[in-house]
C-alpha positions in Angstrom: 31.9 -20.7 10.3 29.9 -22.7 7.8 26.2 -22.0 7.2 24.9 -24.6 9.6 27.0 -23.3 12.5 26.1 -19.8 11.5 22.5 -20.6 12.0 23.0 -21.6 15.6 22.4 -18.2 17.2 19.9 -17.1 14.6 17.6 -20.0 15.5 18.1 -19.7 19.2 19.7 -23.0 19.9 22.1 -21.4 22.4 19.1 -20.2 24.4 17.6 -23.6 24.6 14.5 -22.7 22.6 15.1 -25.4 20.0 16.7 -28.8 20.2 20.2 -29.0 18.9 20.3 -30.8 15.6 22.3 -34.1 15.5 24.6 -32.7 12.7 25.8 -30.0 15.1 26.0 -31.9 18.4 29.7 -32.8 18.0 30.8 -29.6 16.3 33.9 -28.5 18.2 33.4 -24.8 17.5 29.9 -24.8 18.8 31.0 -26.6 22.0 33.7 -23.9 22.4 31.0 -21.1 22.0 28.5 -22.7 24.3 31.0 -23.2 27.0 31.2 -19.4 27.5 28.2 -17.2 26.8 30.4 -14.1 26.6 32.2 -15.5 23.5 28.9 -16.4 22.0 27.6 -12.8 22.7 30.7 -11.4 21.0 30.1 -13.5 17.9 26.5 -12.6 17.7 27.3 -8.9 17.9 30.0 -9.2 15.3 27.7 -10.9 12.9 25.0 -8.3 13.4 27.4 -5.4 13.0 29.4 -6.7 10.0 26.9 -5.7 7.3 27.0 -2.1 8.6 30.7 -1.6 7.6 31.1 -4.4 5.0 28.1 -4.8 2.7 27.2 -8.2 1.3 28.3 -8.9 -2.3 24.8 -8.2 -3.8 24.6 -4.9 -1.9 28.1 -3.5 -2.8 26.9 -1.7 -6.0 24.1 0.0 -4.2 25.7 0.3 -0.8 24.3 3.1 1.5 26.2 5.1 4.0 25.4 3.5 7.4 23.6 5.5 10.1 26.4 7.0 12.3 24.2 6.8 15.4 23.7 3.1 14.8 27.4 2.6 14.4 28.1 4.5 17.6 25.5 2.4 19.5 27.3 -0.8 18.4 30.6 0.7 19.4 29.3 1.3 22.9 28.1 -2.3 23.2 31.6 -3.5 22.5 33.0 -1.1 25.1 30.6 -2.5 27.7 31.4 -6.1 26.6 35.3 -5.8 26.7 35.8 -5.9 30.6 34.3 -9.3 30.6 37.1 -10.8 28.6 40.2 -11.9 30.4 42.4 -12.9 27.4 43.9 -10.5 25.0 42.6 -12.4 22.0 39.1 -11.2 22.4 40.0 -7.9 24.1 42.0 -6.9 21.0 39.1 -7.8 18.7 36.6 -5.8 20.8 38.9 -2.8 20.7 39.3 -3.1 16.9 35.5 -3.4 16.4 35.1 -0.1 18.4 37.7 1.7 16.4 36.3 0.4 13.1 32.7 1.4 13.9 33.8 4.9 15.0 36.0 5.2 11.9 33.2 4.3 9.5 30.7 6.4 11.5 32.7 9.5 10.8 34.0 9.8 14.4 37.6 10.3 13.2 39.1 11.9 16.3 37.4 9.5 18.7 38.5 6.5 16.6 42.1 7.8 16.5 42.2 8.5 20.2 40.7 5.1 21.0 43.5 3.4 19.0 46.2 5.4 20.9 44.7 4.6 24.3 43.7 1.0 23.9 45.3 -0.7 20.9 48.6 0.9 20.3 49.9 -0.2 23.7 48.9 -3.8 23.3 51.8 -6.2 22.8 50.3 -8.5 20.3 51.6 -10.0 17.0 48.1 -10.6 15.7 47.2 -9.5 12.2 44.4 -7.5 13.8 47.0 -5.0 15.0 47.7 -4.4 11.3 44.0 -3.9 10.5 43.8 -1.3 13.3 47.0 0.4 12.2 45.5 0.7 8.7 42.5 2.5 10.1 44.7 4.7 12.2 46.7 5.8 9.2 43.5 6.6 7.4 42.4 8.7 10.4 45.6 10.6 10.4 45.2 11.3 6.6 41.6 12.5 7.1 42.8 14.8 9.9 45.3 16.4 7.5 48.4 14.8 9.0 49.6 13.1 5.7 53.2 12.7 6.7 52.2 10.7 9.8 49.8 8.7 7.7 52.5 7.9 5.1 54.8 6.8 7.9 52.1 4.4 9.3 51.5 3.0 5.9 55.2 2.2 5.6 55.1 0.4 8.9 52.0 -1.5 7.7 53.9 -2.3 4.5 56.8 -3.8 6.4 55.1 -5.5 9.3 52.0 -7.0 7.7 52.6 -8.7 4.4 49.0 -9.6 3.9 48.2 -5.9 3.7 51.3 -4.9 1.8 49.7 -4.2 -1.6 47.0 -2.0 0.1 49.6 -0.2 2.2 51.7 0.4 -0.9 48.9 2.2 -2.8 47.7 4.1 0.3 51.3 5.3 0.8 51.4 6.6 -2.7 48.1 8.4 -2.5 49.4 10.6 0.4 51.8 12.2 -2.2 54.1 13.0 0.7 57.8 13.7 -0.2 60.0 10.8 0.8 62.3 13.1 2.8 59.5 14.2 5.0 58.5 10.6 5.8 62.1 9.6 6.4 62.4 12.1 9.3 59.8 10.1 11.3 61.6 6.8 10.8 62.8 5.5 14.2 65.6 3.2 12.9 67.5 2.3 9.8 65.2 -0.6 8.9 62.2 1.8 8.8 64.2 4.1 6.5 65.0 1.2 4.2 61.3 0.4 4.0 60.4 3.9 2.9 63.1 3.9 0.3 61.9 0.5 -0.9 58.3 1.8 -1.5 59.8 4.6 -3.6 61.9 2.1 -5.6 59.0 -0.2 -6.3 57.0 2.6 -7.8 59.8 3.3 -10.4 58.8 1.4 -13.6 62.2 2.1 -15.3 65.6 0.6 -14.5 67.6 2.4 -11.8 69.9 1.6 -9.0 69.2 4.6 -6.7 66.5 3.2 -4.5 68.2 -0.2 -4.3 71.4 1.4 -3.1 69.5 3.6 -0.6 67.8 0.6 0.9 71.1 -1.4 1.1 73.1 1.5 2.6 70.3 2.4 5.1 69.9 -1.2 6.3 71.8 -4.0 4.4 69.8 -6.7 6.0 66.5 -5.4 4.8 64.2 -7.9 3.2 63.5 -5.4 0.5 67.1 -5.6 -0.9 66.2 -8.9 -2.5 62.8 -7.7 -3.6 64.2 -4.6 -5.4 67.1 -6.5 -6.9 64.8 -9.1 -8.4 62.5 -6.3 -9.6 65.5 -4.7 -11.5 66.3 -8.1 -13.1 62.6 -8.5 -14.1 62.8 -5.1 -15.8 65.8 -6.2 -17.8 64.1 -9.5 -18.7 61.0 -7.6 -19.9 62.6 -4.8 -21.7 65.7 -6.4 -23.1 66.1 -10.2 -22.6 62.7 -11.2 -23.9 63.0 -9.2 -27.1 66.6 -10.4 -27.5 65.6 -14.1 -27.3 62.5 -13.7 -29.4 64.5 -12.0 -32.2 63.2 -9.8 -34.9 63.1 -6.0 -35.4 59.7 -5.1 -34.1 58.1 -5.8 -30.8 54.4 -5.1 -30.1 54.8 -5.0 -26.4 57.9 -4.5 -24.3 56.2 -3.0 -21.3 56.9 0.6 -20.4 59.6 0.8 -23.2 58.3 2.3 -26.4 59.1 -0.2 -29.2 59.6 2.5 -31.9 62.6 3.7 -29.9 63.9 0.2 -29.3 67.5 0.7 -30.4 68.0 3.5 -27.8 66.3 1.4 -25.2 68.4 -1.6 -26.1 71.6 0.4 -25.6 70.4 1.8 -22.3 69.9 -1.7 -21.0 73.3 -2.8 -22.3 74.9 0.0 -20.3 72.8 -0.7 -17.2 73.5 -4.5 -16.8 77.1 -4.1 -15.8 76.1 -1.5 -13.1 73.6 -3.8 -11.6 76.0 -6.7 -11.8 78.6 -4.6 -9.9 76.1 -4.0 -7.2 75.4 -7.8 -7.0 79.1 -8.5 -6.6 79.1 -5.9 -3.8 76.4 -7.8 -2.0 78.3 -11.0 -2.4 81.7 -9.7 -1.2 80.5 -7.4 1.6 78.3 -10.2 3.1 76.1 -7.7 5.0 72.9 -9.0 3.5 71.3 -12.0 5.3 71.8 -14.2 2.2 74.9 -12.8 0.4 74.8 -15.8 -2.0 71.9 -14.1 -3.7 74.5 -11.6 -5.1 76.5 -14.4 -6.6 73.4 -15.9 -8.2 72.2 -12.6 -9.6 75.7 -11.8 -10.9 75.9 -15.2 -12.6 72.5 -14.7 -14.2 73.3 -11.2 -15.5 76.6 -12.6 -16.9 74.5 -15.1 -18.8 72.4 -12.3 -20.2 75.6 -10.5 -21.2 76.9 -13.8 -22.8 79.8 -13.6 -20.4 79.8 -17.3 -19.6 83.2 -17.4 -18.0 82.2 -14.7 -15.4 78.9 -16.5 -14.8 80.6 -19.8 -13.9 83.1 -17.9 -11.7 80.3 -16.3 -9.7 78.7 -19.7 -9.2 82.0 -21.4 -8.3 82.4 -18.9 -5.4 79.3 -20.5 -3.6 79.9 -24.1 -4.7 80.6 -25.2 -1.1 77.8 -23.1 0.4 74.6 -24.7 1.7 71.7 -22.7 0.2 68.0 -22.9 1.1 65.7 -24.7 -1.2 64.7 -21.9 -3.6 68.2 -20.4 -3.9 69.6 -23.9 -4.6 67.1 -24.4 -7.4 68.0 -21.0 -8.8 71.6 -22.1 -8.8 70.7 -25.2 -10.8 68.7 -23.2 -13.4 71.4 -20.6 -13.8 74.0 -23.3 -14.2 71.9 -25.0 -16.9 71.6 -21.6 -18.7 75.4 -21.1 -18.6 76.0 -24.7 -19.7 73.8 -24.3 -22.7 75.5 -21.0 -23.5 79.0 -22.5 -23.3 78.2 -25.2 -25.8 79.4 -24.5 -29.3 78.1 -27.7 -30.8 75.6 -30.1 -29.3 77.2 -33.6 -29.7 77.1 -36.6 -27.4 79.7 -35.2 -25.1 77.9 -31.9 -24.6 74.5 -33.6 -24.4 75.8 -35.8 -21.5 77.1 -32.6 -19.9 73.5 -31.2 -19.9 71.9 -34.4 -18.8 72.2 -34.1 -15.0 70.7 -30.6 -15.0 67.9 -31.5 -17.4 67.1 -34.6 -15.3 66.8 -32.4 -12.2 64.5 -30.0 -14.1 62.3 -32.9 -15.3 61.8 -34.0 -11.7 60.8 -30.5 -10.7 58.3 -30.4 -13.6 56.8 -33.8 -12.5 56.3 -32.4 -9.0 54.5 -29.4 -10.4 52.2 -31.4 -12.6 50.4 -32.7 -9.5 50.1 -29.2 -8.0 46.5 -28.1 -7.7 45.8 -24.5 -8.6 42.6 -22.6 -7.9 41.1 -22.2 -11.4 38.9 -19.3 -10.3 42.0 -17.2 -9.8 44.6 -18.8 -12.1 43.6 -19.7 -15.6 46.8 -20.5 -17.4 48.4 -23.9 -17.4 51.7 -22.5 -16.1 50.3 -20.2 -13.4 52.4 -20.7 -10.2 54.4 -23.5 -12.0 57.7 -21.7 -12.4 59.9 -24.7 -13.1 57.5 -25.9 -15.8 57.6 -22.5 -17.4 61.4 -22.5 -17.2 61.6 -25.9 -18.8 59.1 -24.9 -21.6 61.2 -21.8 -22.5 64.6 -23.5 -22.1 63.8 -26.3 -24.7 62.1 -24.0 -27.2 64.0 -20.7 -26.8 67.5 -21.9 -26.1 68.1 -25.6 -26.9 66.0 -25.9 -30.1 67.8 -22.9 -31.8 71.2 -24.6 -31.3 70.0 -27.7 -33.1 68.5 -25.6 -35.8 71.8 -23.9 -36.3 73.5 -27.3 -36.6 70.8 -28.2 -39.2 69.6 -31.0 -36.8 65.9 -30.4 -37.4 64.8 -33.7 -35.8 66.3 -33.0 -32.4 65.1 -29.4 -32.6 61.6 -30.7 -33.2 61.9 -33.0 -30.2 62.9 -30.0 -28.1 59.8 -28.1 -29.4 57.6 -31.1 -28.5 59.1 -31.4 -25.1 58.5 -27.7 -24.6 54.9 -27.8 -25.6 54.2 -31.0 -23.7 55.8 -29.7 -20.5 52.3 -29.4 -19.0 50.0 -31.2 -21.5 46.5 -29.9 -22.1 44.5 -32.3 -20.0 41.0 -30.9 -20.8 38.8 -31.8 -23.7 35.6 -29.7 -24.2 32.6 -31.8 -24.7 31.0 -29.6 -27.3 34.2 -29.6 -29.5 35.5 -32.4 -31.6 38.6 -34.0 -30.1 40.4 -35.1 -33.3 43.5 -36.3 -31.5 46.5 -37.9 -33.4 48.6 -35.3 -35.3 46.1 -32.5 -34.4 47.5 -32.6 -30.9 51.1 -32.1 -31.9 53.0 -28.8 -32.2 52.4 -26.7 -35.3 56.1 -27.1 -36.3 55.6 -30.9 -36.4 52.4 -30.6 -38.4 53.8 -28.2 -41.0 57.5 -28.5 -41.2 58.7 -32.1 -40.7 59.1 -34.3 -43.8 58.6 -38.0 -44.0 62.4 -38.8 -43.6 62.6 -36.8 -40.4 59.4 -38.3 -38.9 60.7 -41.8 -39.8 63.9 -41.0 -37.9 61.8 -40.0 -34.8 59.9 -43.3 -35.0 63.0 -45.4 -35.5 64.6 -43.7 -32.4 61.5 -44.3 -30.4 61.3 -48.0 -31.3 65.0 -48.5 -30.7 65.8 -50.3 -27.4 69.3 -48.8 -27.3 68.4 -45.1 -26.9 70.9 -43.0 -25.0 69.8 -41.6 -21.6 69.8 -38.1 -23.2 67.5 -39.2 -26.0 65.2 -41.0 -23.5 64.8 -37.8 -21.6 64.2 -35.8 -24.8 61.5 -38.4 -25.9 59.9 -39.0 -22.5 56.6 -37.7 -23.9 56.3 -40.8 -26.1 56.1 -43.0 -22.9 53.4 -41.3 -20.8 50.0 -40.7 -22.5 47.8 -38.2 -20.7 44.4 -39.0 -19.3 42.2 -36.2 -20.4 39.3 -34.7 -18.5 36.1 -34.2 -20.5 34.6 -30.9 -19.3 31.8 -28.5 -20.1 30.5 -25.1 -19.0 27.9 -25.1 -16.3 25.0 -22.5 -16.3 27.0 -20.5 -13.8 30.0 -20.5 -16.2 32.2 -22.9 -14.2 34.1 -25.7 -15.7 32.6 -29.0 -14.8 34.2 -32.4 -15.3 31.9 -35.0 -16.8 34.2 -37.9 -17.6 37.7 -39.0 -18.6 39.2 -40.5 -21.7 42.6 -41.8 -22.7 44.7 -39.0 -24.1 47.0 -38.9 -27.1 49.7 -41.5 -27.5 52.6 -39.6 -29.1 53.7 -42.5 -31.2 50.3 -42.9 -32.9 50.3 -39.1 -33.5 53.7 -39.4 -35.1 52.5 -42.1 -37.4 49.6 -39.9 -38.4 52.1 -37.1 -39.2 54.3 -39.5 -41.1 51.4 -40.8 -43.2 50.2 -37.2 -43.9 53.8 -36.2 -44.9 53.8 -39.2 -47.4 50.4 -37.9 -48.8 51.9 -34.5 -49.3 55.0 -36.1 -51.0 52.7 -38.3 -53.2 54.2 -41.5 -51.7 50.8 -43.2 -51.3 51.9 -46.8 -50.7 54.2 -45.6 -47.9 51.3 -43.5 -46.5 49.2 -46.7 -46.3 51.9 -48.5 -44.3 52.1 -45.6 -41.9 48.3 -45.2 -41.3 48.0 -48.9 -40.7 49.8 -48.4 -37.4 46.9 -46.3 -36.1 43.6 -47.6 -34.5 41.0 -47.2 -37.3 38.4 -45.6 -34.9 40.9 -42.9 -34.0 41.8 -42.4 -37.7 38.1 -42.0 -38.5 37.5 -39.5 -35.7 40.5 -37.4 -36.8 38.9 -36.4 -40.1 35.2 -36.7 -39.8 32.8 -34.0 -38.5 31.0 -35.1 -35.4 27.7 -33.4 -34.4 25.4 -33.5 -31.4 21.9 -32.1 -31.9 18.4 -32.5 -30.5 17.2 -35.0 -33.1 20.1 -37.4 -33.0 22.6 -37.5 -30.1 25.5 -38.1 -32.4 26.3 -38.6 -36.0 29.3 -38.3 -38.3 29.7 -36.6 -41.6 32.5 -37.8 -43.9 34.2 -35.6 -46.4 34.5 -37.0 -50.0 38.0 -36.4 -51.2 37.1 -37.6 -54.7 34.1 -35.3 -55.3 34.1 -34.2 -58.9 32.7 -30.6 -58.6 32.6 -27.6 -60.9 32.0 -25.3 -57.9 34.1 -25.6 -54.8 31.3 -24.6 -52.5 29.3 -25.8 -50.8 31.5 -28.7 -49.6 30.0 -32.2 -49.9 29.7 -34.4 -46.8 28.0 -37.7 -46.4 26.5 -39.6 -43.5 27.9 -42.8 -45.1 31.5 -43.8 -45.4 32.3 -42.8 -49.0 35.4 -43.9 -50.9 38.4 -42.4 -49.1 36.4 -41.5 -46.1 39.6 -41.4 -43.9 43.3 -40.9 -44.6 44.0 -44.6 -44.8 41.3 -45.4 -47.4 42.2 -42.2 -49.3 45.9 -43.3 -49.4 44.9 -46.8 -50.5 42.7 -45.4 -53.3 45.4 -43.0 -54.5 48.0 -45.8 -54.4 45.6 -48.1 -56.4 44.9 -45.3 -59.0 48.7 -44.7 -59.3 49.2 -48.4 -60.1 46.4 -48.3 -62.6 48.1 -45.5 -64.6 50.9 -47.9 -65.3 49.3 -51.3 -65.6 46.0 -50.4 -67.2 46.6 -47.9 -70.1 43.0 -47.9 -71.2 41.8 -46.4 -67.9 44.9 -44.3 -67.3 43.0 -41.1 -68.3 40.3 -41.7 -65.7 42.8 -42.7 -63.1 44.8 -39.5 -63.6 41.6 -37.5 -63.5 40.5 -39.1 -60.2 43.9 -38.7 -58.7 43.8 -35.0 -59.7 40.4 -34.6 -58.1 41.8 -36.3 -54.9 44.7 -33.9 -54.8 42.6 -30.8 -55.5 40.1 -31.8 -52.8 42.8 -32.1 -50.2 44.0 -28.6 -51.0 42.9 -25.4 -49.2 40.1 -24.9 -51.8 38.9 -28.5 -51.8 36.3 -30.7 -50.1 38.7 -32.5 -47.8 41.5 -30.1 -46.9 41.8 -31.8 -43.5 43.6 -34.8 -45.2 46.6 -32.6 -46.0 46.6 -29.9 -43.3 45.9 -29.7 -39.6 44.4 -26.3 -39.6 42.8 -24.0 -42.1 42.3 -20.2 -41.8 40.8 -17.7 -44.2 44.1 -15.9 -44.5 46.1 -19.0 -45.6 45.5 -18.0 -49.2 47.3 -14.7 -48.8 50.6 -16.3 -47.8 53.4 -17.0 -50.3 55.0 -20.4 -50.1 55.8 -21.1 -46.4 55.5 -24.8 -46.0 57.0 -27.5 -48.2 53.6 -28.8 -49.2 52.1 -25.4 -50.3 52.7 -26.0 -54.0 49.9 -28.5 -53.7 47.9 -27.2 -50.8 47.7 -23.6 -52.0 48.7 -23.7 -55.6 47.5 -27.1 -57.0 50.6 -27.5 -59.3 50.5 -31.4 -59.3 46.7 -31.5 -59.6 46.9 -29.3 -62.7 49.6 -31.5 -64.2 47.4 -34.6 -63.7 44.3 -33.0 -65.1 46.3 -32.1 -68.3 47.8 -35.6 -68.3 44.3 -37.1 -68.2 43.2 -34.8 -71.0 46.2 -35.9 -73.2 45.3 -39.6 -72.7 41.7 -39.2 -73.7 39.9 -38.9 -77.0 36.5 -38.0 -75.5 35.8 -34.3 -76.1 33.4 -34.0 -73.1 36.0 -35.5 -70.8 38.8 -33.3 -72.3 36.6 -30.2 -71.8 36.1 -31.1 -68.1 39.8 -31.7 -67.7 40.6 -28.3 -69.2 38.2 -26.5 -66.9 39.5 -28.4 -63.8 43.0 -27.4 -64.8 41.7 -23.8 -65.0 40.5 -24.1 -61.5 44.0 -25.1 -60.4 45.6 -22.3 -62.4 43.3 -19.8 -60.6 44.7 -20.8 -57.2 48.2 -19.9 -58.5 47.4 -16.3 -59.0 48.9 -14.3 -56.0 46.0 -13.1 -53.8 46.3 -9.5 -52.6 46.6 -9.3 -48.9 43.6 -8.5 -46.8 43.1 -4.9 -45.6 43.9 -6.0 -42.1 47.2 -7.5 -43.3 48.0 -4.4 -45.3 47.4 -2.1 -42.3 49.6 -4.4 -40.2 52.3 -4.3 -42.9 52.1 -0.5 -43.3 52.6 -0.2 -39.5 56.1 -1.7 -40.0 56.9 0.1 -43.2 56.1 -2.9 -45.6 54.5 -1.7 -48.8 51.9 -3.7 -50.6 53.1 -4.6 -54.1 50.0 -6.1 -55.7 46.7 -4.6 -56.7 43.1 -5.7 -56.6 42.5 -4.7 -60.2 45.4 -6.8 -61.5 44.2 -9.8 -59.5 40.7 -9.5 -60.7 41.9 -9.2 -64.3 44.1 -12.2 -63.9 41.2 -14.3 -62.7 39.2 -13.5 -65.9 42.1 -14.1 -68.2 42.9 -17.7 -67.2 45.1 -19.5 -69.8 42.8 -22.4 -70.0 39.7 -20.3 -70.6 40.9 -19.5 -74.1 41.7 -23.2 -74.6 38.2 -24.1 -73.5 36.6 -21.6 -75.8 38.7 -22.5 -78.8 38.6 -26.3 -78.6 35.5 -27.3 -76.6 32.8 -24.7 -77.2 30.5 -27.3 -78.8 30.5 -29.7 -75.8 27.7 -30.0 -73.2 30.2 -29.4 -70.5 31.1 -26.0 -72.1 27.6 -24.8 -71.4 27.8 -26.1 -67.8 31.1 -24.1 -67.3 29.4 -21.0 -68.7 26.5 -21.4 -66.4 28.4 -22.2 -63.2 31.6 -20.0 -63.5 31.2 -16.2 -63.5 34.9 -15.7 -64.2 34.6 -17.7 -67.4 31.5 -15.7 -68.4 33.4 -12.5 -67.8 36.2 -13.8 -69.9 33.8 -14.6 -72.8 32.2 -11.1 -72.5 35.6 -9.3 -72.6 37.0 -11.5 -75.4 34.0 -11.0 -77.8 35.1 -9.3 -81.0 
């Protein structure tokens, strides 16, 4: 009942003391209650007694044991009420209320006897029978008859799925030997259920319980449950680690990763045994769905890389009509086997995969519209099994084949399709939504060069794409409408608006332009960035703020800031030169031309280009022009990405600062160029790993090769420091460098005669 209907008996409407409100006059449930005063009386009594045995949420932490005499009094009221009901629906509920009140009142024997006399003999399929049986099992356990309690819990486990988890744990708490409980089983199905509970409790692989269930009662529903559980164990402890690769695994469930090799071999030995059992199910056909044996056998064959055996298992059920979920499993396993059978992904093999991938795409589309209760399920893929399968298939299975063939572009498309299986549809109001390349997978942001991104764009713009390529690039066609959300005071997610989501083609142009910047192809970068809406390009690199003084304002980084110190970074409320990637690329392209056509200003042009390059490095004022993320531990990595020579080491910037110095005759300018080159050289000294990283490395036997003392010494013995001291000690800038740079001061102190 809702709150309004609930208030009916509290306010006395049923007694005619108050006029029925208009909002309740046509309520069908109220009409039903008012038609029979006995039904209303039952409801009123149930509402009054419920808090005695089931405290309200705000009382649960301080719940008090109810007065047993009050509970007994309520039980007697139900006993007096029951004869007035003619239908079993309300009789059963009256009997259950009596048993429950006696049970929680501590009248264990009375409650148990009442169940035996009044409830046990009722022929009802109502879930209330399960509630009553659960109480009866508890009463047997309290009376010391734990074997009988365990038996009842097993019946509850089998007959009432909604209480299965509770029954499972209650069965285990009795700690009764399985053999003792089996003796009470009245048929083979009950024996199979007891064996199944034992098997579910085993966290390690093992066929014993599964075989016991099957041999006791081959048609038991728990044959499939235990079989799937065994396969899940193989997936967790062996398959996941096998696909992810590498030597060390932080978490493979119950299996200790330090003993992984022995665990791995135990799984390798176990898979054929489980597969043989699956084949037995398929051939004996005693289970209600023997085709499950074929499917499981085919899947295990895929895990073994025995593709031929897998296809053979599927071919045996080719003409069989399977129910929906089993048919879908067949499609997925067939897709896995197809991908495994392919030695080289060419047009022929891609067309072979196309029907299965098209089917999977349709399943994903259906799941995208599926509503999930966010108060219970937080992940994008919760309860969306086909989407999770598609995500993993493209990234874990298909992309590696393309990588092996050195087809990085199609591998990248697989990664994009994987990550965009269920796009992130939410944008948090308090966080900047940069869009463009920032929404793309990390592999696209960091690993793709301009030639590869250009190929992607050419494919997308081509009207003659193959059906396979159309499927692989479907994400370019359907931009997502994003929900703008925020937290409420009660910490719930509240939608406050919508906005157009990311268009993948625009994002790819952003990545292309950024790749050109990294490759110092500035004119090409200009052409790429001109394909993007200027407002989106602005938003992708500025810092947007909301505060109490001004609802919104933007801060723009200055990529050409000429600074002796890296920090603090310099931002402006006005659009400075190079305030976004396009204007930055235009400025760099213009400066590059000036170095060739205007020799007189070449020194200044090279210097400004060097400043522009330094500022778009990890250490600079506008790193966001060259990278899509920045973390404090970036500086610890050795060269990982193709642009790290500039982003982390400033090699080209150093070259241009020195070039500027060579082209100038001005001592002040030359001193500044020398110091800026020294800043670049500082970034090339390997930084010792953080203590956290060293501890993580030590865990896996990796020894730290550097030392803090050597790093500190190298910072104070920069090659350009001696050059600055020797050749420019009489300039004004020299005094600025001494004042602002502690490393240079330390160098001068140590180098004194």
